[in-house]
C-alpha positions in Angstrom: -47.6 34.5 -18.3 -48.5 36.4 -21.4 -48.4 34.5 -24.7 -45.5 35.9 -26.8 -47.4 35.9 -30.1 -50.4 38.0 -28.9 -52.8 35.3 -30.3 -54.8 34.7 -27.1 -56.8 37.7 -25.8 -58.1 38.2 -22.3 -61.6 37.2 -23.3 -60.6 33.7 -24.2 -58.3 33.3 -21.2 -61.0 34.4 -18.8 -63.4 31.9 -20.4 -60.8 29.2 -19.7 -60.7 30.1 -16.0 -57.2 31.6 -16.0 -56.2 34.1 -13.3 -54.5 37.1 -15.1 -52.0 39.4 -13.6 -51.2 42.9 -14.7 -49.7 46.3 -13.7 -51.1 49.8 -14.1 -48.6 51.8 -16.2 -49.3 55.3 -15.0 -46.4 56.8 -17.0 -48.1 55.9 -20.3 -44.7 55.1 -21.8 -44.4 52.7 -24.7 -41.1 51.3 -23.6 -42.5 50.3 -20.2 -45.5 48.8 -21.8 -43.2 46.7 -24.0 -41.0 45.9 -21.0 -44.0 44.6 -19.0 -44.6 42.1 -21.8 -41.0 41.0 -21.6 -41.5 40.3 -17.9 -44.4 38.0 -18.6 -47.4 39.9 -17.3 -50.7 39.1 -18.8 -52.0 42.6 -19.2 -51.0 46.3 -18.8 -53.7 48.6 -17.4 -53.9 51.9 -19.3 -56.2 54.1 -17.3 -57.5 56.9 -19.5 -60.0 58.0 -16.8 -57.6 59.6 -14.3 -54.6 60.4 -16.5 -52.9 59.5 -19.8 -53.7 60.5 -23.3 -57.2 61.3 -24.6 -58.9 58.3 -26.3 -59.2 60.6 -29.3 -55.4 61.0 -29.5 -54.8 58.3 -32.1 -51.0 58.6 -32.4 -50.5 58.3 -28.6 -52.9 55.3 -28.3 -51.4 53.5 -31.3 -47.8 53.9 -30.0 -48.9 52.2 -26.7 -50.6 49.4 -28.7 -47.6 48.8 -30.9 -45.4 48.4 -27.9 -47.8 45.9 -26.3 -48.1 43.9 -29.6 -44.3 43.6 -29.8 -44.2 41.5 -26.6 -47.7 40.0 -26.7 -49.0 41.7 -23.6 -52.7 42.7 -23.6 -53.6 46.4 -23.0 -56.6 46.7 -20.7 -57.9 50.2 -21.4 -60.2 52.0 -19.0 -62.2 54.7 -20.8 -62.9 58.1 -19.2 -66.6 57.5 -19.7 -69.1 55.0 -21.1 -69.4 57.0 -24.3 -70.1 54.6 -27.1 -68.2 56.7 -29.6 -65.1 56.4 -27.5 -65.6 52.6 -27.5 -65.8 52.5 -31.3 -62.7 54.7 -31.6 -60.5 52.5 -29.4 -61.8 49.3 -31.0 -60.9 50.7 -34.4 -57.4 51.6 -33.1 -56.9 47.9 -32.2 -57.9 47.7 -28.5 -59.6 44.4 -27.8 -60.1 44.7 -24.0 -61.6 47.7 -22.3 -63.7 48.7 -19.4 -66.0 51.5 -18.4 -65.7 53.7 -15.3 -68.5 54.8 -12.9 -71.3 53.0 -14.6 -74.7 53.3 -12.8 -77.2 51.9 -15.2 -77.7 48.7 -17.2 -78.8 50.8 -20.2 -75.5 52.7 -20.3 -73.6 49.5 -20.1 -75.7 47.9 -22.9 -75.1 50.9 -25.2 -71.4 50.8 -24.6 -71.0 47.1 -25.2 -73.2 47.2 -28.3 -70.7 49.8 -29.7 -67.9 47.2 -29.5 -69.7 44.7 -31.7 -70.8 44.3 -35.3 -73.4 41.7 -34.1 -74.7 42.0 -30.6 -77.1 39.7 -28.8 -78.5 38.2 -32.0 -79.1 41.7 -33.5 -77.0 44.2 -35.4 -74.4 45.9 -33.2 -73.4 49.5 -33.2 -69.9 49.4 -34.4 -69.0 51.1 -37.7 -67.4 49.0 -40.5 -64.4 50.7 -42.1 -60.7 49.9 -42.7 -58.9 51.2 -39.6 -55.8 50.0 -37.9 -57.7 47.1 -36.3 -58.4 45.9 -39.8 -54.8 46.4 -40.9 -56.2 49.1 -43.1 -58.2 46.7 -45.1 -55.7 43.8 -45.3 -57.0 41.6 -42.4 -59.0 38.4 -43.1 -62.2 37.5 -41.3 -62.2 41.0 -39.7 -65.8 41.1 -38.6 -65.9 37.6 -37.1 -62.5 37.9 -35.4 -63.2 41.4 -33.9 -66.5 40.2 -32.4 -64.9 37.0 -31.0 -62.1 38.9 -29.3 -64.0 41.9 -27.9 -64.0 42.2 -24.1 -65.9 45.0 -22.4 -66.1 45.1 -18.7 -67.3 47.6 -16.1 -66.0 49.1 -12.9 -68.4 48.9 -10.0 -67.4 51.8 -7.8 -70.5 53.7 -6.6 -73.4 53.1 -4.4 -75.8 53.5 -7.4 -73.8 50.8 -9.3 -74.1 48.4 -6.4 -77.8 49.0 -6.2 -78.1 48.4 -10.0 -75.7 45.5 -10.0 -78.3 42.7 -10.7 -79.5 44.5 -13.8 -75.9 45.2 -14.9 -74.9 41.6 -14.5 -77.8 40.6 -16.8 -76.5 42.8 -19.7 -75.6 40.5 -22.6 -71.9 40.3 -23.4 -70.7 41.8 -20.1 -67.0 40.7 -20.0 -66.1 41.2 -16.4 -66.8 43.3 -13.3 -63.8 45.2 -11.9 -64.4 46.2 -8.2 -63.2 49.7 -7.4 -62.9 49.9 -3.6 -61.3 53.4 -3.5 -64.1 55.3 -5.3 -66.6 53.0 -3.6 -65.4 54.1 -0.2 -65.9 57.7 -1.3 -69.4 57.0 -2.6 -70.4 55.2 0.7 -69.1 58.2 2.8 -65.9 56.6 4.1 -63.1 57.9 1.9 -60.1 55.7 1.8 -61.4 53.5 4.7 -61.2 50.3 2.8 -61.7 48.2 6.0 -64.9 50.0 7.0 -67.7 47.5 7.4 -69.9 49.3 4.8 -67.1 49.2 2.2 -66.1 45.7 2.9 -69.7 44.5 2.7 -70.2 46.2 -0.6 -67.0 44.7 -2.1 -68.0 41.2 -1.0 -71.6 41.7 -2.4 -70.1 42.6 -5.8 -67.7 39.7 -5.8 -70.4 37.2 -4.7 -73.1 38.4 -7.1 -70.7 38.5 -10.1 -69.3 35.1 -9.3 -72.8 33.6 -8.9 -73.8 35.1 -12.2 -70.7 33.6 -14.0 -69.2 37.0 -14.7 -65.4 37.2 -14.1 -64.3 39.5 -11.3 -61.3 41.8 -11.3 -59.8 44.0 -8.6 -56.8 45.7 -7.1 -54.1 43.8 -5.2 -52.8 45.3 -2.0 -49.6 43.3 -1.7 -49.0 39.7 -2.8 -50.8 38.2 0.3 -53.9 40.0 -0.8 -53.4 39.0 -4.4 -53.2 35.4 -3.5 -56.2 35.5 -1.2 -58.3 37.2 -3.9 -57.2 34.6 -6.5 -58.4 31.9 -4.1 -61.7 33.8 -3.7 -62.4 33.7 -7.4 -60.9 36.9 -8.8 -59.5 36.4 -12.3 -58.1 39.8 -13.2 -55.7 41.2 -10.6 -53.7 44.4 -10.8 -50.5 44.0 -8.8 -49.6 47.6 -8.5 -48.4 50.6 -10.6 -45.2 51.7 -12.3 -44.7 54.6 -9.9 -45.5 52.5 -6.9 -42.9 49.9 -7.9 -40.3 52.6 -8.4 -41.2 54.2 -5.1 -40.7 50.9 -3.3 -37.3 50.1 -4.9 -35.8 53.6 -4.9 -36.9 54.4 -1.4 -35.4 51.1 -0.3 -32.1 52.0 -1.9 -32.1 55.4 -0.2 -32.9 53.9 3.2 -30.1 51.4 2.9 -27.5 54.0 1.8 -24.8 54.4 4.4 -23.3 57.9 4.2 -19.5 57.9 4.7 
C-alpha cells in the first residue's frame, strides 16, 4: 500500500524489491487521483502520450500532483515523447517518476535520463537549476541531492526496433525500469491486438527475461487479477491493474445487467 506521507518514492521501493500496484486514471481528474491514494494504491498512471493535458500545461499538471501528494500516492507519468525538455519541465513541476514511450535507441534514452539529473553517471547532468515548484520555490533543503536520489526514469518497450535495441537500452546508466507494452508491440510485429500470437508472446518474454537478467525492474499491464498474480510471481514489480473507465464499465454494466424491470 502507498505510504501516507509520500516520503518513499517508487525508485526506493523498487530497489527494495517491492511489487507496486497502480491504476491508469484516464479521466485526469484530481479528485480521482486523490481517491486512489485513499484506497491504498502505490501509484496512479497519468498517460500524457495518448490523452490528458499537455506536459507544458503547468496548472493542469500541478493540480494532479497536489491531489496525489495529499494522499501519498505516486504519480507515474508517461510523456508523449522522449523530449529532454519535457523531462525537465515535469521534473521541475514535481514529478519524480516518469517513463518514455516508443523508445528505439539507447542514445535517445540516455539523453532523456540525463535531463532528469543534476549529476548523471559521474558527470554533470542536463537538468537546469532554478527555484520551481519541485524546490518549493526556493524553500526546499538539500534540493539537488534529494532530487537526484528520487528521480526515476523508465522506458516503454513496445516496438520491434526497441526489442532489437534492448541490450543497448538496458545498458544505459540510470535506467529505472522497463515497462512492456504488448498492445503497441502487437501492432509493430504485424499482429494488431493479437496478444497471444506466438511472435508477440515471444517478444514479451524476451523483454521480461533480458530486463530481469540485467537487474532492471519490469513493469506491465495486468489483464485480470489472475494475470497480475502470475506476473508478480514472474518478477514484474510495476503492475497496472486497469483504468478508471474500465472499472466503471465493469461496475455500471453489472448493475444494468442485474436490474430487473418491473
